[in-house]
PAVOPA-824293 format. One record per residue (C-alpha): y, x, z; residue in one letter; residue number from 0. Coordinates in steps of 0.5 Angstrom, whole numbers, m for minus. Layout:
REM residues N
+-------+-------+-------+-----+-----+
:     y :     x :     z : res :   n :
+-------+-------+-------+-----+-----+
:     Y :     X :     Z :   a : NUM :
...
+-------+-------+-------+-----+-----+
This chain:
REM residues 80
+-------+-------+-------+-----+-----+
:     y :     x :     z : res :   n :
+-------+-------+-------+-----+-----+
:   125 :   m71 :   642 :   m :   0 :
:   120 :   m77 :   642 :   s :   1 :
:   120 :   m82 :   637 :   d :   2 :
:   117 :   m87 :   642 :   k :   3 :
:   122 :   m93 :   643 :   p :   4 :
:   126 :   m93 :   650 :   v :   5 :
:   124 :  m100 :   651 :   a :   6 :
:   116 :   m97 :   651 :   e :   7 :
:   117 :   m91 :   656 :   m :   8 :
:   115 :   m91 :   663 :   s :   9 :
:   120 :   m88 :   668 :   f :  10 :
:   118 :   m81 :   668 :   e :  11 :
:   118 :   m81 :   660 :   e :  12 :
:   125 :   m84 :   660 :   a :  13 :
:   127 :   m79 :   666 :   m :  14 :
:   124 :   m73 :   662 :   r :  15 :
:   128 :   m75 :   655 :   a :  16 :
:   134 :   m76 :   659 :   l :  17 :
:   134 :   m69 :   662 :   e :  18 :
:   133 :   m66 :   655 :   e :  19 :
:   139 :   m70 :   652 :   v :  20 :
:   143 :   m68 :   658 :   v :  21 :
:   141 :   m61 :   657 :   g :  22 :
:   143 :   m61 :   650 :   k :  23 :
:   149 :   m64 :   651 :   l :  24 :
:   151 :   m59 :   657 :   e :  25 :
:   149 :   m53 :   652 :   r :  26 :
:   154 :   m56 :   647 :   g :  27 :
:   151 :   m52 :   641 :   d :  28 :
:   150 :   m59 :   637 :   v :  29 :
:   154 :   m62 :   632 :   p :  30 :
:   159 :   m67 :   634 :   l :  31 :
:   155 :   m73 :   630 :   e :  32 :
:   149 :   m71 :   633 :   e :  33 :
:   152 :   m70 :   640 :   s :  34 :
:   155 :   m78 :   639 :   i :  35 :
:   147 :   m80 :   637 :   t :  36 :
:   145 :   m76 :   644 :   l :  37 :
:   150 :   m79 :   648 :   y :  38 :
:   148 :   m86 :   646 :   e :  39 :
:   141 :   m85 :   647 :   r :  40 :
:   142 :   m82 :   654 :   g :  41 :
:   146 :   m88 :   655 :   a :  42 :
:   140 :   m92 :   653 :   e :  43 :
:   135 :   m88 :   657 :   l :  44 :
:   139 :   m88 :   663 :   k :  45 :
:   139 :   m96 :   663 :   k :  46 :
:   131 :   m96 :   662 :   r :  47 :
:   131 :   m91 :   668 :   c :  48 :
:   135 :   m96 :   672 :   e :  49 :
:   131 :  m102 :   670 :   a :  50 :
:   125 :   m99 :   672 :   k :  51 :
:   127 :   m97 :   679 :   l :  52 :
:   130 :  m104 :   680 :   k :  53 :
:   123 :  m107 :   678 :   e :  54 :
:   120 :  m102 :   683 :   a :  55 :
:   125 :  m103 :   689 :   e :  56 :
:   123 :  m111 :   688 :   e :  57 :
:   116 :  m110 :   688 :   k :  58 :
:   117 :  m106 :   694 :   v :  59 :
:   121 :  m111 :   697 :   a :  60 :
:   116 :  m116 :   696 :   a :  61 :
:   111 :  m113 :   700 :   i :  62 :
:   109 :  m118 :   706 :   t :  63 :
:   107 :  m115 :   713 :   l :  64 :
:   103 :  m117 :   719 :   d :  65 :
:   105 :  m118 :   726 :   g :  66 :
:   103 :  m110 :   727 :   e :  67 :
:   107 :  m108 :   721 :   g :  68 :
:   101 :  m107 :   716 :   n :  69 :
:   102 :  m109 :   709 :   p :  70 :
:    98 :  m116 :   708 :   t :  71 :
:   100 :  m117 :   700 :   g :  72 :
:   106 :  m119 :   696 :   t :  73 :
:   110 :  m125 :   695 :   t :  74 :
:   113 :  m127 :   689 :   p :  75 :
:   120 :  m124 :   688 :   v :  76 :
:   125 :  m130 :   685 :   e :  77 :
:   128 :  m129 :   678 :   g :  78 :
:   122 :  m125 :   676 :   m :  79 :
+-------+-------+-------+-----+-----+
């Protein structure tokens, strides 16, 4: 498992790490204490993935189109 802080991970890094955590938990071959630690890390990774997806959705929603439907630029998303 990567020692990189979750808050610094890209979406792809967080997804790979989350898949690794889920795989270990599904196998059930880790001690209880480690399972708890893995579950906590998985929850943190899930939250990071959701935040990065929301960020991407907001960027896509902010793309402005001209009369023909072509992208012309972006508009600021409120609250960012």
